[in-house]
C-alpha positions as CSV (number, residue, x, y, z in Angstrom):
1,M,66.4,125.4,107.0
2,S,64.3,122.7,108.6
3,Q,62.2,123.4,111.7
4,S,61.7,121.1,114.6
5,T,59.1,120.9,117.3
6,S,61.0,118.8,119.9
7,P,64.3,119.1,121.7
8,R,67.3,117.4,120.1
9,T,67.3,114.4,122.4
10,G,66.9,110.8,121.6
11,F,68.7,107.5,121.0
12,Q,72.1,107.1,119.7
13,G,73.9,104.3,117.8
14,A,76.7,103.3,115.5
15,I,76.5,102.3,111.8
16,G,78.8,99.5,110.7
17,S,77.7,96.2,112.1
18,L,74.2,96.9,110.9
19,P,74.2,98.8,107.5
20,L,72.3,102.0,107.4
21,V,70.1,100.6,104.6
22,D,68.8,98.0,107.1
23,L,68.2,100.6,109.7
24,L,66.2,102.6,107.2
25,Q,64.1,99.6,106.5
26,V,63.5,99.0,110.2
27,W,62.4,102.5,110.8
28,A,60.2,102.3,107.7
29,V,58.5,99.1,108.8
30,N,58.1,100.4,112.4
31,G,56.4,103.6,111.1
32,F,59.0,105.9,112.8
33,S,58.3,109.6,112.8
34,G,61.0,112.0,113.6
35,L,64.6,113.0,112.7
36,V,67.6,110.8,112.1
37,V,70.9,112.6,112.3
38,V,73.7,110.6,110.6
39,T,77.3,111.6,111.0
40,S,80.3,110.2,109.1
41,Q,83.9,111.5,108.7
42,G,83.0,115.1,109.6
43,R,79.8,115.2,107.5
44,T,76.3,115.4,108.9
45,G,73.1,114.3,107.2
46,H,69.5,114.7,108.2
47,L,66.6,112.3,107.4
48,Y,63.1,113.3,108.3
49,F,60.5,110.5,108.7
50,V,56.7,110.6,108.9
51,E,55.1,107.3,109.7
52,G,57.9,105.3,108.2
53,A,58.3,107.4,105.0
54,I,61.3,109.7,104.4
55,V,59.8,113.1,103.5
56,H,62.9,115.2,103.5
57,A,66.7,114.8,103.6
58,E,69.6,117.1,103.5
59,V,73.4,116.9,103.6
60,D,75.8,119.8,102.9
61,E,74.0,121.8,100.2
62,V,72.1,118.8,98.8
63,V,68.5,118.1,99.6
64,G,65.9,115.5,98.6
65,E,66.5,112.2,97.0
66,Q,70.2,112.9,96.1
67,A,70.8,113.7,99.8
68,V,69.4,110.2,100.7
69,H,71.7,108.6,98.1
70,A,74.7,110.4,99.5
71,I,74.0,109.5,103.1
72,V,73.3,105.8,102.5
73,A,76.6,105.6,100.6
74,W,78.6,106.4,103.8
75,P,80.4,103.2,104.8
76,A,80.3,103.9,108.6
77,G,79.3,106.5,111.1
78,A,76.9,107.2,113.9
79,F,73.2,108.2,114.1
80,E,70.9,109.9,116.6
81,L,67.1,109.4,116.7
82,H,64.9,112.3,117.6
83,P,61.3,111.1,117.7
84,N,58.5,113.4,116.8
85,T,60.9,116.0,115.4
86,V,59.3,117.4,112.2
87,T,60.1,119.6,109.2
88,L,57.9,121.8,107.0
89,H,59.9,120.6,103.9
90,R,58.6,117.9,101.6
91,T,61.3,117.1,99.1
92,I,60.7,113.4,98.8
93,Q,57.6,111.6,97.6
94,K,59.0,108.1,97.1
95,S,59.0,105.1,99.4
96,V,62.1,104.0,101.3
97,S,62.3,100.9,99.2
98,H,62.1,102.9,96.0
99,L,64.8,105.3,97.3
100,L,67.1,102.4,98.1
101,L,66.6,100.8,94.7
102,E,67.6,104.1,93.0
103,A,70.6,104.4,95.3
104,H,71.6,100.8,94.3
105,R,71.4,101.8,90.6
106,E,73.5,104.8,91.3
107,I,76.2,102.6,92.9
108,D,76.2,100.6,89.6
109,E,76.9,103.8,87.7
110,Q,79.6,104.8,90.1
111,R,81.4,101.5,89.5
112,R,81.3,102.0,85.8
113,D,82.5,105.6,86.1
114,L,85.3,104.5,88.4
115,V,87.1,102.5,85.8
116,A,86.7,105.3,83.2
117,N,88.0,107.9,85.6
118,M,91.0,105.8,86.6
119,D,91.9,105.2,82.9
120,A,91.7,108.9,82.2
121,K,93.8,109.7,85.3
122,V,96.5,107.3,84.1
123,E,96.4,108.8,80.6
124,A,96.8,112.3,81.9
125,R,99.7,111.3,84.1
126,E,101.4,109.6,81.1
127,M,101.0,112.7,79.0
128,E,102.4,114.8,81.9
129,L,105.5,112.6,82.3
130,R,106.1,112.4,78.5
131,Q,105.9,116.2,78.2
132,G,108.3,116.5,81.1
133,M,110.8,114.1,79.4
134,E,110.5,116.0,76.1
135,A,111.1,119.3,77.8
136,A,114.1,118.0,79.6
137,L,115.6,116.7,76.3
138,E,115.0,120.1,74.6
139,Q,116.5,121.9,77.5
140,E,119.6,119.8,77.3
141,R,119.8,120.4,73.5
142,Q,119.7,124.1,74.0
143,R,122.3,123.9,76.7
144,L,124.7,122.0,74.5
145,R,124.1,124.4,71.6
146,R,125.1,127.3,73.8
147,Q,128.3,125.5,74.6
148,G,129.0,125.2,70.9
149,V,128.7,121.5,70.7
150,S,128.1,120.2,67.1
151,E,124.7,118.9,66.1
152,D,126.0,115.4,65.5
153,D,127.6,115.3,69.0
154,I,124.4,116.8,70.5
155,N,122.3,114.1,68.8
156,R,124.6,111.3,70.1
157,R,124.4,112.7,73.6
158,L,120.7,113.1,73.5
159,V,120.3,109.4,72.4
160,A,121.9,108.3,75.7
161,L,120.0,110.9,77.7
162,E,116.7,109.9,76.0
163,A,117.3,106.3,77.0
164,Q,117.9,107.3,80.6
165,K,114.8,109.6,80.7
166,N,112.7,107.0,79.0
167,S,113.7,104.4,81.6
168,E,112.8,106.9,84.4
169,F,109.5,107.7,82.6
170,Q,108.5,104.0,82.4
171,A,109.4,103.5,86.0
172,Q,107.4,106.5,87.2
173,L,104.4,105.6,85.0
174,S,104.4,102.0,86.2
175,A,104.5,103.1,89.8
176,F,101.6,105.5,89.1
177,R,99.6,102.8,87.4
178,R,100.1,100.4,90.3
179,Q,98.9,103.1,92.8
180,A,95.9,104.0,90.6
181,E,95.0,100.3,90.3
182,E,95.2,99.9,94.1
183,E,93.0,102.9,94.6
184,R,90.5,101.7,92.0
185,L,90.4,98.2,93.5
186,A,89.9,99.6,97.0
187,A,87.1,102.0,95.8
188,E,85.5,99.2,93.8
189,N,85.6,96.8,96.8
190,N,83.9,99.5,98.9
191,L,81.2,100.0,96.2
192,K,80.8,96.2,95.8
193,T,80.3,95.8,99.6
194,M,77.7,98.6,99.6
195,Q,76.0,97.0,96.6
196,Q,75.8,93.6,98.4
197,E,74.5,95.3,101.5
198,F,71.8,97.0,99.4
199,Q,70.9,93.7,97.7
200,A,70.7,91.9,101.0
201,S,68.6,94.6,102.7
202,L,66.2,94.8,99.8
203,A,65.8,91.0,99.7
204,R,65.1,91.1,103.5
205,A,62.5,93.8,103.0
206,N,60.8,91.8,100.2
207,E,60.7,88.8,102.5
208,D,59.3,90.9,105.3
209,R,56.6,92.3,103.0
210,Q,55.8,88.8,101.7
211,Q,55.5,87.5,105.3
212,V,53.1,90.3,106.1
213,L,51.0,89.5,103.1
214,N,51.0,85.8,104.0
215,D,50.0,86.5,107.6
216,S,47.2,88.8,106.4
217,R,45.9,86.2,104.0
218,R,46.1,83.5,106.8
219,R,44.2,85.7,109.2
220,E,41.6,86.5,106.6
221,E,41.1,82.8,105.9
222,E,40.8,82.1,109.6
223,L,38.1,84.7,109.9
224,R,36.2,83.4,107.0
225,G,36.4,79.9,108.5
226,Q,34.9,81.2,111.7
227,L,31.9,82.8,109.9
């Protein structure tokens, strides 16, 4: 459990118009020290900063870098800033930029896994429906046998029943595939949006760092010129 040395009061804001990755960069550049509480869809995450660096994060039972990855993946939510709130935990040693780069790579992996998971989901549903159709045919065969129907007649009846069941099977499978594809596209679009936000945020951070370096060099040259 994290420990704090200031009351839980501070600024509040919403995440959405400005991505959380941008806010993290702002807090890092400004050297923020304190606690950021992020909430989204009933979940709460905690990010502890010391002079612009995230030193500890936790969400649910996850702590450290993986907690940061989980929190920045939330598409929307709200945050509270609690300046000068500290923790004794130190589960993160990497810079904010490094953490965001890793989160970006993780999103790439999630996009690849998404396609594989959806394919496996469709295959499992297809097997379930096929097994159900075969079970229905066998149940009908046994029922006709108990009634004393000849095997030739049973086979003729089952041909018609199989055609009916196969048509139902194809319709159900097609509907499931469409639903799975819609879910996959929606999830992939969300991941794509997150990835684009990450890329834009990292690009802005690189531009800001380059601007700081340029300003530093310019001031150094001005000072040299005055000597």
